[in-house]
N, C-alpha and C positions, 0 to 999 in steps of 0.2 A: 823605601821601607828598607829598615836596617834590623840588624839580629836583635839589638835592644827592642824595636818596636815590635818584632814580631812575638817574642818572649812576653812581651808586655800584653801584648794582643791577645795572645792563648790563655795568658793568667785572668785578666779581666774579663773575658769570655765565658770562661768555665764559674769565674766568681759569681758573674751577673746570672749564668743560668742557674744557679743553685737557689736564686731567689724564689720564692714560689710564685706561680703565675706568669715568669717569663718564659719566651720560647725563642728560639732560632729565629732571626729574621733582619729586615734592614735596620729596625729601631735599634735592635741590640747590638749589630754590628757596627752601627755607628756610635754607640755610647763606647763598646769595647776598643773602636778606632779611635775616637777624641782620647780616650784615656790613656792609652798607648803613645798617642803621639805628644801628649802632655809629660810624660815621664821621661821621653826621649828627649823632650825641649830643655826639661830640667837637667838631664845629665850632661847636656852637650854646655849649657849654662856655667854648671858647677866646673867642667872640665877649662874651661875658658878663665873662670875667674881664678882659678887654683895654677894655672900655667903661669912660668916664670920670665919666659920673654915673649914679649907682644907680637916679635916678628916669627917666631916659632907657633905662636897661636893662630896668626894668620895663615900662615903656609900648611898647617894641619888643617883649619878650616875650609880653603880650598881646595885640598887633597881631597878630603871626604865629601863635598858638595860634588867634584868632578866624578869622584868614584859613584856616588849615588845616581849622577846622570848617566854616566857608562852602564850600570846594571839596569837602570829603568830602558836607555835604548837597546840592549842586549835582550833585555825581555819582551820588546815591542811596544811597552807605555808610553814610549815619548818619540817623535820625529825630530830630528833636527832641522 
């Protein structure tokens, strides 16, 4: 999970909670996570499509993926 997903998740969760009859729980959390993941995917896709050099794009994506893996390992969410 990255910073854009966290911000998006908080936004979508608070927005969904404003709908009358909704309450915090697994269904709401899944919906907010799904929407946040969709936003993050669109952001990455836009950056890749706007990049000037394909080599630069590939290296950036590899770096970001390894950074995400490192953060997950540090948090204890994944094991090697």
